[in-house]
C-alpha positions in Angstrom: 88.9 1.3 15.2 90.7 0.4 12.0 93.0 -2.6 11.9 96.6 -3.3 11.1 99.8 -4.8 12.5 100.6 -4.6 16.2 102.4 -1.4 17.2 104.6 -0.8 20.2 106.9 2.2 20.5 108.6 4.6 22.8 105.4 6.5 22.8 103.0 3.7 23.8 101.1 0.8 22.3 98.3 1.2 19.7 97.1 0.3 16.3 99.1 1.0 13.1 95.9 2.4 11.5 94.8 5.4 13.5 92.6 8.4 12.7 95.3 11.0 13.2 99.1 10.4 13.1 100.1 13.6 14.7 98.4 13.2 18.0 100.3 14.0 21.2 102.4 11.1 22.7 103.5 10.2 26.2 107.1 10.6 27.2 109.4 8.0 25.7 110.3 4.9 27.7 112.8 2.2 26.9 111.3 -0.8 25.0 112.1 -4.4 25.9 112.4 -6.4 22.7 112.2 -10.2 23.3 113.6 -12.5 20.5 112.2 -16.0 21.0 110.9 -19.1 19.3 107.1 -19.6 19.1 104.4 -21.7 17.5 102.4 -19.6 15.2 99.5 -20.1 12.7 101.1 -18.9 9.5 98.7 -20.3 6.8 95.5 -20.4 8.8 95.5 -24.2 9.3 98.9 -25.3 10.4 100.7 -24.4 13.6 104.4 -23.9 12.7 106.9 -24.6 15.4 110.2 -22.7 15.4 108.9 -19.4 14.2 111.4 -16.8 15.4 109.7 -13.6 16.4 110.0 -10.3 18.3 107.5 -9.4 21.0 106.9 -6.8 23.6 105.1 -6.8 26.9 101.5 -7.5 26.5 101.8 -9.5 23.3 100.5 -13.0 23.6 102.3 -16.1 22.5 101.1 -17.3 19.1 100.2 -13.8 18.0 100.8 -13.9 14.2 101.3 -10.1 13.8 104.9 -8.8 13.4 105.1 -5.7 15.6 105.8 -2.1 14.5 108.0 0.2 16.5 107.5 3.9 16.6 109.9 6.7 17.4 110.2 10.4 16.7 112.8 12.2 14.6 115.6 13.7 16.8 114.2 12.4 20.1 116.0 9.7 22.2 115.0 6.2 21.4 116.1 3.2 23.6 115.6 -0.5 23.2 116.8 -3.5 25.2 117.2 -6.7 23.3 116.5 -9.8 25.4 117.7 -13.0 23.6 115.4 -15.9 24.4 116.6 -17.9 21.4 118.9 -20.9 21.8 121.6 -19.1 19.6 123.3 -15.7 19.5 121.6 -12.8 17.9 121.8 -9.0 17.4 119.6 -6.1 16.2 120.5 -4.0 13.1 118.5 -0.8 12.6 118.2 -0.8 8.8 118.4 2.6 7.1 119.0 4.6 10.4 122.0 6.9 10.5 123.2 6.1 14.0 126.5 5.7 16.0 128.5 2.8 14.7 128.3 1.1 18.1 124.5 0.8 17.7 124.5 -0.8 14.2 124.1 -4.4 15.4 126.7 -6.3 13.4 128.5 -9.0 15.4 132.3 -8.6 15.7 132.2 -5.5 13.5 130.3 -3.1 15.8 129.4 -5.3 18.8 129.8 -8.7 20.3 127.1 -11.5 20.1 124.1 -11.2 22.3 124.2 -14.8 23.6 121.1 -16.7 24.8 119.8 -15.3 28.0 121.8 -12.0 27.6 120.6 -8.5 26.9 122.0 -5.6 24.9 121.0 -2.0 25.1 120.6 0.2 22.0 120.2 3.9 22.2 120.1 6.6 19.5 118.1 9.6 18.2 116.9 8.9 14.7 117.9 11.9 12.5 115.5 11.1 9.7 111.7 10.5 9.6 110.2 7.7 7.5 109.8 4.0 7.2 112.8 1.9 8.4 113.1 -1.5 9.9 115.1 -3.8 12.2 116.4 -7.3 11.9 119.2 -9.5 13.2 122.7 -9.6 11.6 123.5 -13.0 13.1 122.7 -16.3 11.4 120.8 -13.9 9.2 119.3 -16.3 6.7 117.7 -18.6 9.2 116.7 -15.9 11.8 115.2 -13.5 9.2 113.8 -16.4 7.1 111.9 -17.7 10.1 110.4 -14.4 11.2 112.8 -12.0 12.8 112.1 -8.6 11.2 109.9 -5.6 12.1 109.1 -2.1 10.9 110.4 1.0 12.6 108.3 4.1 11.8 110.1 7.4 12.6 107.5 10.2 12.8 107.8 13.9 12.4 105.1 16.3 13.6 105.6 18.4 10.4 104.3 15.6 8.2 100.9 16.0 6.7 97.9 14.5 8.5 96.5 11.3 7.0 93.1 9.7 7.8 94.7 6.4 8.5 97.8 4.2 8.0 98.5 0.6 7.1 101.9 -1.0 7.6 102.7 -4.1 5.5 105.7 -6.3 6.3 106.1 -8.5 3.2 107.9 -11.9 3.4 107.9 -15.5 2.4 108.2 -18.5 4.6 109.6 -21.9 3.5 107.2 -24.5 4.7 106.7 -28.1 3.9 103.3 -29.8 3.3 102.9 -30.3 7.1 103.3 -26.6 7.7 106.7 -26.9 9.3 109.9 -25.2 8.2 112.1 -26.8 5.5 115.7 -26.1 4.6 116.1 -22.3 4.2 118.1 -22.5 1.0 119.2 -24.7 -1.9 122.8 -24.3 -3.1 121.8 -24.2 -6.7 119.3 -21.4 -6.1 121.7 -19.5 -3.8 124.1 -19.4 -6.8 121.3 -17.8 -8.9 118.4 -15.6 -7.7 118.2 -17.1 -4.3 115.8 -19.6 -2.8 112.1 -18.6 -2.7 109.6 -19.3 0.0 106.5 -21.4 -0.3 104.1 -19.2 1.6 103.8 -15.6 0.6 102.5 -13.3 3.4 101.9 -9.7 4.4 102.1 -9.2 8.1 102.4 -13.0 8.3 99.0 -13.5 6.8 98.0 -14.7 3.3 96.2 -11.9 1.5 95.1 -9.9 4.6 92.4 -7.2 4.4 92.4 -3.9 6.2 89.5 -1.5 6.7 90.3 2.1 5.7 88.1 5.3 5.7 86.1 5.7 2.5 87.2 8.7 0.5 90.1 9.2 2.9 93.9 9.6 2.5 95.8 6.6 3.8 99.5 6.2 4.2 100.5 2.8 3.1 104.0 1.8 4.4 105.4 -1.2 2.6 108.6 -3.1 3.7 110.1 -5.9 1.6 111.5 -8.0 4.5 111.9 -11.1 2.5 115.4 -12.7 2.2 115.0 -13.3 -1.6 111.9 -12.0 -3.4 111.7 -8.8 -5.5 108.2 -7.4 -5.6 106.6 -5.6 -8.6 103.7 -3.8 -6.9 100.6 -2.2 -8.3 97.4 -1.1 -6.7 94.0 -1.4 -8.4 90.7 0.3 -7.3 92.2 3.5 -5.9 94.5 6.4 -6.8 97.9 6.2 -5.3 101.1 8.3 -5.4 104.6 7.4 -4.4 105.6 9.8 -1.6 108.7 8.2 -0.1 111.2 5.5 -0.9 113.6 3.9 1.6 112.2 6.3 4.2 113.0 9.5 2.3 110.6 11.8 0.5 110.8 11.4 -3.3 112.0 14.6 -5.2 108.7 14.6 -7.1 105.6 12.6 -6.3 104.4 10.3 -9.0 101.3 8.2 -9.7 101.8 4.6 -8.9 101.9 2.4 -12.0 104.1 -0.4 -11.0 106.9 -0.1 -8.4 109.8 -2.6 -7.9 110.6 -3.1 -4.2 113.6 -5.4 -3.5 114.7 -7.0 -0.2 115.6 -4.3 2.3 113.7 -1.6 0.5 110.6 0.4 1.6 107.9 2.1 -0.3 105.5 4.8 1.1 102.2 5.4 -0.8 99.5 8.0 -0.4 96.3 6.2 -1.2 93.1 8.0 -2.0 90.5 5.4 -0.9 87.4 4.6 -3.0 84.3 6.5 -2.0 81.8 3.7 -1.8 81.6 1.7 1.4 82.6 -1.9 0.9 84.7 -1.2 -2.2 88.0 -3.1 -2.2 91.4 -2.0 -3.4 93.9 -4.7 -4.2 97.7 -4.6 -3.9 99.2 -7.1 -6.2 102.7 -8.4 -7.0 102.9 -8.9 -10.7 106.2 -10.7 -10.6 106.3 -13.2 -12.3 103.7 -12.7 -15.0 100.8 -14.2 -12.9 99.6 -11.6 -10.5 99.5 -12.5 -6.8 97.4 -10.6 -4.3 99.5 -9.1 -1.5 96.8 -7.4 0.6 93.4 -5.8 0.3 92.0 -2.5 1.5 88.3 -2.1 2.1 86.5 1.3 2.3 84.3 1.8 5.3 82.0 4.6 6.5 80.8 7.7 4.6 83.2 9.2 2.1 85.6 11.8 3.5 85.9 13.2 0.0 89.6 13.9 0.3 91.8 14.6 -2.6 95.5 13.7 -3.2 95.9 17.4 -3.9 95.0 18.1 -0.3 98.2 16.4 0.9 101.1 18.7 1.9 104.8 17.8 1.6 106.5 15.4 3.9 109.1 16.9 6.3 112.4 16.9 4.6 115.3 14.6 5.6 118.9 15.4 5.3 120.0 15.0 1.7 123.3 13.8 0.3 125.2 17.1 -0.4 127.9 15.6 -2.6 130.7 17.7 -4.1 131.1 15.8 -7.4 133.9 18.1 -8.5 136.2 16.6 -5.9 134.7 13.1 -5.6 137.0 10.0 -5.4 135.7 7.1 -7.5 135.6 3.6 -6.0 135.1 0.7 -8.4 132.8 -2.0 -7.1 132.5 -5.0 -9.4 129.6 -7.4 -8.5 130.3 -10.8 -9.8 130.1 -14.5 -9.3 133.1 -16.4 -8.0 134.6 -19.7 -9.0 135.7 -20.3 -5.4 133.6 -22.7 -3.3 135.1 -22.2 0.2 133.1 -22.6 3.4 134.3 -19.3 4.8 132.7 -17.3 7.6 131.1 -14.2 6.3 130.5 -11.1 8.5 127.5 -12.9 10.0 128.5 -16.6 9.7 128.6 -19.0 6.8 126.2 -21.3 5.0 129.1 -23.4 3.6 129.6 -21.9 0.1 131.0 -18.9 -1.7 129.2 -18.0 -4.9 129.4 -14.2 -5.1 132.1 -11.5 -4.8 132.8 -7.8 -4.7 135.8 -6.8 -6.8 136.3 -10.5 -7.5 136.9 -11.3 -3.8 134.3 -13.2 -1.9 134.3 -12.0 1.7 136.5 -12.8 3.5 139.0 -12.8 0.7 142.1 -14.8 -0.1 144.3 -11.8 0.4 147.1 -10.8 2.9 144.4 -9.3 5.1 141.2 -11.2 4.3 139.0 -9.0 6.5 140.3 -5.6 5.3 137.7 -3.0 4.4 136.7 -2.6 0.7 138.0 1.0 1.0 139.0 3.5 3.7 137.1 6.8 3.4 138.0 10.2 4.8 135.3 11.7 7.0 133.4 14.4 5.2 134.8 13.6 1.7 132.6 12.8 -1.3 132.9 9.5 -3.1 131.4 8.0 -6.2 130.6 4.3 -5.9 130.9 2.9 -9.4 128.9 -0.4 -9.2 129.0 -2.7 -12.2 126.9 -5.8 -12.1 128.3 -8.4 -14.5 126.0 -11.2 -13.4 122.6 -12.1 -14.9 120.9 -11.5 -11.6 119.7 -8.3 -9.8 121.4 -7.4 -6.5 119.8 -5.0 -3.9 123.0 -3.4 -2.4 122.6 -2.0 1.1 124.9 0.4 2.9 124.8 0.6 6.7 125.0 3.9 8.6 125.0 6.3 5.7 122.9 7.3 2.6 123.8 7.6 -1.0 122.1 9.2 -4.1 121.9 7.7 -7.5 123.7 9.9 -10.1 123.7 7.9 -13.4 123.0 4.5 -14.9 123.7 2.9 -18.3 120.3 1.0 -18.1 117.7 3.6 -17.1 117.0 7.1 -16.1 117.6 7.6 -12.4 116.0 10.0 -10.0 118.2 11.6 -7.4 116.7 9.5 -4.6 118.3 9.5 -1.2 118.5 5.8 -0.2 120.3 3.1 1.7 119.5 0.2 -0.7 119.9 0.3 -4.5 118.7 -2.5 -6.8 121.5 -3.0 -9.3 120.1 -4.7 -12.5 121.9 -7.3 -14.6 124.6 -5.6 -16.7 123.9 -2.3 -15.0 126.6 0.3 -14.3 125.5 2.8 -11.8 127.1 5.7 -9.9 126.0 6.4 -6.4 127.2 9.6 -4.7 128.2 9.2 -1.0 129.4 11.7 1.6 131.4 9.8 4.2 129.7 11.6 7.1 129.5 8.9 9.8 132.7 7.5 11.3 133.1 3.8 11.8 133.1 0.4 10.0 129.9 0.3 7.8 128.8 -3.0 6.2 128.0 -3.0 2.5 126.3 -6.1 1.1 123.6 -7.6 -1.2 120.3 -7.9 0.7 119.4 -11.2 -1.1 120.7 -12.8 2.1 122.1 -15.9 0.3 124.2 -13.6 -1.8 125.4 -11.8 1.3 126.2 -15.0 3.1 128.1 -16.5 0.2 130.5 -13.6 -0.5 128.8 -10.4 -1.8 129.6 -8.4 1.3 132.3 -6.2 2.9 132.6 -2.9 4.7 133.9 0.6 4.4 135.9 2.2 7.1 135.2 6.0 7.6 137.8 7.9 9.7 
């Protein structure tokens, strides 16, 4: 059996690499998700106390593999969060278009889930693809110390692959003794963010996964880090980009180098090398010195597949924007001269360095917690983002999708997405149809930027 991250879902437990993805599943059952603190071997030699992790029934304490949830498009999905931490938490289902009450943002869509309490989430995911889940409570510490997992939403109409590997990419900030150190430095939070000291895929340093020689493998990649942008390339195999942020790309393209920012996902179709034992290497070439992320090793006799054999992914709902009647919303991304220890949507780290429309959330206005804008249900909007900072900002919108229309810095594909990486000095237009009622958070997914002011929300009614 091929190896990958642990998998638990509404359709039973198994391995993330499996010979056929479209096999029949058992009837869905609610999943109990435990959030707790564990001691885990993160670097192969040190046992790190205080790792925050999710686990399901049957997972042993100390298991270093972050779990993968599986659901099916359009079918009921239910999960019960049990908080075994010593602080409040929640679950946000990143990239899923769901009812506002299930979005997992404390005091915007739900109350805290206090230690010892439970909270039930239930929805039917309308789109297939690679998504993820994480807390929206004390986010920098809880995510930084391990709370994040992949949610794979399957569709029986997707083409059949010979295997699958799921990679959850993230850094940990550890000292020389292997224990956690301060999650951020103020001077770094005011710039690109504070980088970790141990770079991992599925909480392992440079893991290796066996895949069928000559086969077609779906490689699902999540950038779950709180800071790092990845410049990914794959050597030793042919690969095509087939989906981004969970949604099929308009036109498949050969992978040269793909930038994946915090919160974003990349799906690749990999044509594995034919010779048994051959290794394919996924590297991060940011900065200039390449860093191995993970390795794939060909096993068995060649299946002699071709990327041309691969049919299209099942289509998701697009963004059917009526640009002729669109209302434009200016969104200036900037630094702020203020330095107030205000509570953000998910708590404070004691500083405000960043702002949207020159207001760090919550703003010094007559109503400091007012929405960025109030949107009319069903109407089209153009989000005019302008980044006047020297740093990139992956901007994420909860509960809805948008589509890139134009940029002053680069040619843009009309990708349907929930997270857009706004480059320094970039002006970009994102088309949005306000098709989901509720209060939807909008923020930078460099978590230090979110926590220090670059956040807010839209109200759709």
